[in-house]
N, C-alpha and C positions, 0 to 999 in steps of 0.2 A: 192431144191428150198428154197430161203430165201426171207423174206419180209424185205426190207432195213429199212423202217421207217414209222411210222404213220404220223410224221410231218417232212417229208424230201423233197428232191428235185427229187427223182426218184426211180425206181426199182419196185419190185413186190408190188403193192398196196401202193407204197410210197406216203407219204402225206406231205403237207406243210401248215402251218398256214396262211390261206388267210387273216384272220383278222389282224395278226401280220404284214403282208405286208403293210397294210394301216395305220401303226401306227403313222405316222408323220402328220396326219391330224390336222388342226386347227379348233377349235369350232367357230361357227358363233357368231358374236358380239351380235346377238339377244338373246343369252343364258342369258345375264345379265338381260334381262327383263322378264325371265321366271317366272311363278308363284312360290310362296314360296314352297320349298320342291320338285320342279320339275326341271328336267334337259333336255336340248336339246342335242341330239347326232347327229352330222353331220360331214362328212368328207369334209375338204377343204384343198387345196394345194397351195404351193408357188413354182413356177418354180425354180429349182436349189437345192432344199432341198435334202439332202442325209441321208440315215440311213441304219442300218444293224440289222438283227435279227439272233440271235444264239440260236438254240434249241437243246435239248438233248432228246433222246428217249431211254427208257429201255423197251424191249419187250421180251416175250417168244413166241416161235413158236412151234406149234404142227402139226404133219402130221399124218393123219388117227387116230386122237385123242390120239396120243402118243407123249410125249415130244421129240422135235428134238434138239432145241438149244435156247440159249438166246443171245441177241445182245444189244450193246450200240452204238448208232449212234449219230453223231453230224452233224447238218445241218446249213449251213451259207448262208444268203441271203444279198446281197449288192444292194441297189436300189437307184435310183434318180428320182425325179419328173422332167420329161423331158419337160412337157408342161402343160398348164391348159386351161380350157374352161370357157366361161362366166357363165355357170351354176354352177361352182365350181368343176367340175370333174377334175381329175388329170391323166396325162399319166405317169404310173409307168413303169420304164425300168431298167433291171438289170439282175444279175446272181443268179441262185440257185445252190448250191452244196451240195452233200451228202457225208459224210466221215464215214468210218468204221475203227475200231481199230483192227489191226492184232495181232495174238497171238505172244507173245514174245517182244512186243514193247509198247511204251507209246503213240505215236502219232497217229493221225487219218489221213487216206489217202483218198483223194477225189476220188470216183469211177465214178462219173458222174457230169457234169456241164451243166446246161441248160441256154439258153438266152431266156428272155421272155419280153413282154410288153403288157400292157392293160390299158384301161381307167376305172377309178372307179368313179361312181357318188356320190354325197353327201350322199345318203342313204345307200351306200355300194355295190350297184349292179355293175357288171362288163360288159364291152364291150370288148371282146377279140376274136382274130382271131382263127379259128378252128385248125390251125396247132400247136399251143402252148400247151405243156404238163403242164407247170407250170403257176400259182400255182395249186395244186391239189384240194384243197377245195376252192370253189368259192361262192361269194355272202354271205359270212359269216364274220362278222355279217351284217345283213340288218336291219336298224332302221326304225321305222314308222314315218310318217310325223306329229308327235305331241310331245309335251314335255312329259317326263316320270317321274312318281313318284315311289318311292320304292314300290315293290309289283306288279307293272304293268307287264303284260305278253302280248306276241304277237307271231305269227307264220309267217315265211317267207320261200319261197322255196330257195333251193341252189342246188349244185351239186358237185360231185367229178369227177375228170378226172385223170385217171391212165395211167402210161406207162407200158404196158404189153408186149412190143416187145421182151425183152430178155427172160422172163420166160414162156410166152405162145405163142410167135410168132404172137401176134395180132398187126397189123401195125399202127392202128390209136389210138389217145387218147380215152380211154375207159370211157364211161359215166355211172355214178351211180347217179340217182336223190335222193335228200334228202329233207325232210321237217323239218325245224329247229324250236324248241320251245325255246323262250327266256323269261327270267325273269330279271327285273331290281331289284337287291337285295338291292341297296342303298349304302351309304358311307362305306368305309373301309380303311385299311391302307396296304401299301406295303413297307417294310423296313423303317417303320416310317413315310412314306409320305402319304398324303391323296389321295385316289383313289375312283372311283365308280366301283361297282362290278356288272357284268352282267353274268348270267348263260345262256349257250347255250347247248342244248342237242338234239340229234336225234337218232332214231332207223332206221335200214335198214332191209327190207325183200323184195327182188326182185328175180324174176326168169327171167333173161334177155334173149333176143333172141340171136341167134348165131351171132357172128361178121361176117363181109363180108369175112374174111379169118383168118386163124391161122395155126400154124405148130405143136404145142405141145398139147394144151388143151384150153378150154374156160370155164368160170364160168357158171354153170347151175343154181346155186342159191347162193345168198349172203345175209347173215344175221349178225346183230351185232348192236352195239351202240357206241356213243361217248358222253361223258359228260365233258363239258369244263367250266372253270371259267375264265372270262376275267377281267383284271385289267385295267380300263380306267383312264388315266391321264387327269383330267379335265383342269388343268392349261396348259398343252402342247397340249391337244386336240387330243389324240390318245391313243392306247393301250401301257401300260408300260410292260406288261407281260401276260402270260396265263399259265394255267395248264389243263391237259387233262387225263382222264382215258378212255380206249377203249378196245373193244373186237369185232373182226370180224371173221366170218367163211366163207370160200369159198369152195363150193362143185364144183368139176371140172368134165369135160366131160370124162376124163380118169379114173374116179372112185375115185380119191384122194379127201381128205378133208384137207384143210390147215387152221389153226386157228392162229390168232395173238392177243395177249392180252398184255397190259402193260400200262405205264404212259409216259407222255411227258410234257415238259415245255419249256418256252422260255423267254428271256429278249430282249427288244427292246432298241437300243442305237442310239441316234442321232449323226451323224458324225460331228465332229468339224473340222473346216478348218485347214489343215496342211500347215505349212510354209515349203514347199518342198525344196526350194532353201537353206534356212537356215539349215534345217536338213541334206540335202545332203552335204553341206560344213562341217558341224560339224562331220558327219560320215567319210568323206574323210580325214579330218585332224586326226581323232582318229585312223584310220587304216593305216596311211601312212607308218608305219614301217613294215607292214605285206606283205610278198611276195605273188604275184598272187591274190591279193585282190583289187577289184575296187568298186567304188560307183557311181550309176547313179540314175536318177529319171524320172518318167513319170506319166501319169494320175492315175496309181494304187497307187503310193507312192514312197518310197525311197528303192532302192535295193542294198544290199551288195553281191557281186559276188565272190565266192571262185573258181577260175579257177585252172585247172590241179590238182584237188583234189585227194589226195592219200589215199589208203586203204591198210591194211595189206594183204599179199598174200592170195589169194583164200578165201577171207572173205569180209563181209560188215563192218568190224571194221575199224574205222578211224585210220590212223597212228598217232604216238605221236606228230609230228609237226602240223598236222591238228587239233588235239585236243587242242593244245596250242592256235592256231588261234581262234578256236571257243570259247574257254574260254574267250579270250580277247573281242571278239564280244559280247558274252553273257553279260559281265559286262556293255557294252554300251546299249544293248537292255533293260536290266533290269531297266535302268534309264528313259526309254521312256514309260510312262504310258498311258493306255486307247487306245492302238492300237493293233489290232490283227496282226498276222504274217503269211505269206505264205512262205513255203520252197519248192522250185522247183528244181527237178533234171534234168540234161541234159547229153547227151553222144555225143561222136564223131560218125561219120558214119561208123560203123563197126558191123558185125554180122547181125542177122535178126531184123526186126522191132519189133517183139515180145520180143526178148532178150534185145534190147535196151530199150524198154519201162520198162521192169521189172528191169533192172539195174538202170535206172534213178529213179525209185521209191525207190529202196533199198538205193541209195546214199542220197536221200532227207530224207528218214526215219532215217538214221543214224545221220544226222545233227540235225533233229528235236528232236529225242530222247535225244540227248546230251543237247540241249537247255532246254528241259523240266527237265532233271535231274539236271541241274544247277539252276533251279528255275526261269528262265526268264519269263515263262508264264505257266498257267495251260494248260494241254493237249488240252482242248476244244478251246483254243484261238489260236492254231496253226494248219494250214491246209497244208497237204503234197500233192504235185502234181508231176507227172512224165511226161516229154515231149519226152523222147527218143532223137532222133536226129532232131526233127522237127524245132528247133529254134537255128540254129548255129549262133555264133557271129564271126566266123573266117572260113577260107578256110580249108575244110576237106582233101584237097589233100596234105597238108603239115603236118609234125609232130608238128610244132609249132601251127598250126591252130587246130589240133586235141586236143592238150593239153588245149587250151583255151576253146574248146567246152566241154571238160570233166569238168563240173562245177556244183556247187550247188548255187542257188540264194536265199538269205533271204530278203524278201520284208516286210518292215514296211508299212502296208496298211493304206491308207487314210480313206477308208470306209470298 
């Protein structure tokens, strides 16, 4: 059993930065009238705003108090403010994904993607339907209804909701209540820019009741802590980054003890409007001389598709002609700054669904690893997905159609 992430989008005890999700909030204009040395912290939203959070987690896992393994996880969240209310609440809607790095490769492969939406009030509290697994950490941070001066402290309740379906067979989002202690530490800097520093910390010691059902095990006791430093961007009115140290121990009904300890961090990036039509035209002109390469665009961004992609016999190594294509595409991508990349693998309708899925991931990984090797992006800025034969672009009943469906798509993401 593995714990995918403290600040992720899924898996055993997987976590996600709830405060980072709300990072694009704008401060109230009343903050300008706050007493000297005091600041007002309130979440406010504008419909249509988009942003993304990219976090990394480094953790060690111990089973029965013996070291099991270490993991590095990359989590990516792309959100949009879909609506607002008169009280300043915002409806946040988007995707959470967790990616893990496989042995022998550079890229991170997305192992689960969640869709979620919820309202967040100006003080940070959530209004979210019970069926959503994400975000995992909720109501953090929650700010008091007063201006804060450096040194001020307050407490507010929160919760964690975990997806334990795969590891424990628990079918519902699993609730762990938390009581968070906050301290406003005052002004600071982040990469040379002024920020406000807020400390958030909580400990957990619970002996939860049995869930309504499970197939493997259930937690009989959970103990641990989280210590977080939040970087608040006063000018933008939201969090610019966070850091976390954590340690949690789960005692399970089957007698096992699983411990997770490590560090996490994230940066919050406001999405800039993409000129999709212009970028699509630019990319189409640039790849016009490459065989089996097409360019399209949609709400995700601009996609370069390598159809009928060829590998060396009985391997996941790209053939020399394909490597030449990717080198050309890499030079184009390197010139497009500030955009993450998604590499998606696809297959024709042949073999089993499991085999098609695995093959599509391997094809996408091969292309992503080559892009990373060529210096197009850091590994954390590229997400790998495998779709098997779920998204054909041509008829699988013909050889020509199958060739088109055997493809890898490189998408320059708008958010």
